[in-house]
C-alpha positions in Angstrom: -0.5 0.1 -0.1 1.4 3.7 -0.9 1.4 6.4 1.3 -0.4 8.4 -0.9 -3.6 5.9 -0.5 -2.5 4.9 2.9 -3.7 8.7 3.2 -6.7 8.7 1.6 -7.9 6.1 3.3 -7.5 8.0 6.6 -9.5 11.1 5.0 -12.3 8.7 3.4 -12.5 7.2 7.1 -12.0 10.5 9.0 -14.8 12.3 7.0 -16.8 10.2 7.0 -17.1 9.9 10.6 -17.2 14.1 11.2 -19.6 14.0 8.5 -22.7 11.8 11.0 -20.9 13.4 13.9 -21.4 17.7 12.3 -25.0 16.3 11.0 -25.9 15.0 14.9 -24.7 18.0 16.3 -26.7 19.9 14.1 -31.0 20.4 14.6 -32.9 18.4 13.1 -34.0 21.3 10.6 -30.2 22.3 9.9 -30.0 18.4 9.6 -32.9 18.1 7.1 -31.2 21.3 4.8 -28.1 20.1 5.1 -29.0 16.5 3.6 -31.8 18.1 0.6 -29.1 20.9 -0.1 -25.4 19.8 0.6 -23.7 21.6 3.6 -22.8 25.4 2.9 -19.2 26.8 1.9 -18.1 27.6 5.4 -19.4 24.1 6.4 -17.3 22.7 4.0 -14.7 24.4 5.4 -15.0 23.7 8.6 -15.2 20.2 7.7 -12.3 19.9 5.5 -10.0 21.6 9.0 -12.1 19.3 10.9 -10.3 16.8 8.5 -7.4 17.0 8.4 -7.1 17.6 11.8 -8.8 13.8 13.0 -6.6 12.1 10.0 -3.5 14.0 11.3 -4.1 12.9 14.7 -5.0 9.2 13.7 -2.2 8.9 11.2 0.3 10.6 14.1 -1.1 7.8 16.6 -1.3 5.0 14.5 3.0 5.7 13.4 3.6 6.6 17.0 2.5 3.1 18.2 4.8 2.1 19.5 5.6 -1.9 18.5 6.6 -4.4 20.8 10.3 -6.2 20.6 8.2 -9.5 20.0 6.5 -8.0 17.0 7.7 -10.5 14.0 8.2 -13.8 16.6 3.9 -12.7 17.5 2.2 -12.1 14.4 3.7 -13.8 12.2 2.3 -17.5 13.6 -0.5 -15.7 14.5 -1.6 -15.0 10.8 -1.0 -18.6 9.4 -3.3 -19.2 12.8 -5.7 -16.7 11.7 -5.4 -18.1 7.6 -5.8 -21.6 9.1 -8.7 -21.3 10.8 -9.9 -19.3 7.1 -10.7 -15.8 9.4 -10.8 -12.7 8.2 -10.4 -10.2 10.3 -12.1 -6.8 9.9 -9.4 -4.5 7.8 -10.2 -0.5 7.8 -11.6 0.8 4.6 -12.9 3.7 3.7 -15.8 4.3 5.8 -14.3 2.4 9.1 -11.9 3.8 11.3 -9.6 2.5 13.5 -11.9 2.3 16.4 -14.5 0.7 14.4 -11.6 -2.2 13.3 -11.2 -2.2 16.5 -14.1 -3.0 17.8 -15.3 -5.2 14.5 -12.3 -7.7 15.7 -12.9 -7.8 19.4 -16.3 -8.3 17.8 -14.6 -11.8 16.3 -15.6 -14.2 18.2 -13.3 -16.8 17.0 -11.0 -14.8 16.5 -10.5 -14.0 20.0 -8.8 -17.4 20.8 -6.1 -17.1 18.9 -5.0 -13.0 19.7 -5.0 -14.7 22.9 -2.6 -17.5 22.5 0.1 -15.0 21.0 -0.5 -11.8 23.8 -2.5 -9.6 22.1 -6.1 -8.3 22.0 -7.9 -6.9 19.1 -6.5 -3.3 19.8 -2.9 -4.4 19.9 -3.4 -6.8 16.8 -5.4 -3.0 14.9 -3.0 -1.3 16.3 0.0 -3.0 15.7 -0.4 -4.6 11.5 -2.5 -0.7 11.0 1.3 0.7 12.1 3.4 -2.1 10.7 2.2 -1.5 7.8 2.0 2.0 7.2 6.1 2.5 8.9 6.5 0.0 5.2 5.1 2.1 3.2 7.1 5.1 4.8 9.6 3.5 4.4 9.4 2.4 0.9 7.8 5.9 0.1 11.2 7.9 1.8 12.5 9.2 -1.2 9.4 11.0 -2.7 7.9 11.5 0.8 7.0 15.6 1.6 4.5 17.5 2.8 2.3 16.6 6.1 3.3 12.8 6.9 4.0 11.7 10.1 7.1 11.8 11.7 7.7 7.7 12.8 8.5 6.0 15.9 12.0 5.5 15.3 12.6 1.9 17.5 9.5 0.9 15.2 12.1 1.6 12.1 14.6 0.4 13.7 12.9 -3.0 14.0 11.9 -3.7 10.8 14.9 -3.5 9.4 16.8 -5.2 12.2 13.8 -7.8 10.9 13.8 -7.1 7.1 13.5 -11.0 6.2 10.7 -11.0 8.5 8.3 -7.8 7.6 8.8 -8.8 3.7 7.5 -12.4 5.0 4.5 -10.3 6.8 4.4 -8.4 3.6 3.4 -11.3 1.6 1.3 -12.8 4.1 -1.0 -9.1 4.4 -0.8 -9.0 0.2 -1.7 -12.6 0.0 -4.7 -11.3 1.9 -5.4 -8.6 -0.1 -6.1 -10.4 -3.4 -8.0 -12.9 -1.8 -10.3 -10.2 -1.0 -10.2 -8.8 -4.1 -11.5 -12.1 -5.5 -13.6 -12.5 -3.4 -15.4 -9.3 -4.1 
């Protein structure tokens, strides 16, 4: 996943959440008016500022999330167990936030014993995989990176570089999972 598509994913997720929040915070008449005619220029500008702030916050949270030193030792067999159990953990999509993905992962009763076996919670799993994916994507795109990309946790960068073979194995596992999901659609 490129850093652009990752940024776009966070933007779309935050935008959908904020549109819901924005409409919920208005009076019923104003919500009906906005639904009928769309937001005003002022509302659009405010929404864009809020989306920008939310995206920056989410990206910083993920970029700074501390991967445990034994991340690869736990995540690789965990991912193999998930594959063997024919489970498809929820992923963050343009219509979901990380928090929503964590809640959906918590709701997967079949997944919980596997996560527990490897000493992870649903939050640990979602944040770890997302952090790994973002860190890896930004490392791959580092020479092209510019603008408002988050600063990566240096310990995570070192961990990934020290475990390059395992990082590549995890990337392959994640890519195979993505291909299976695309075929299912």
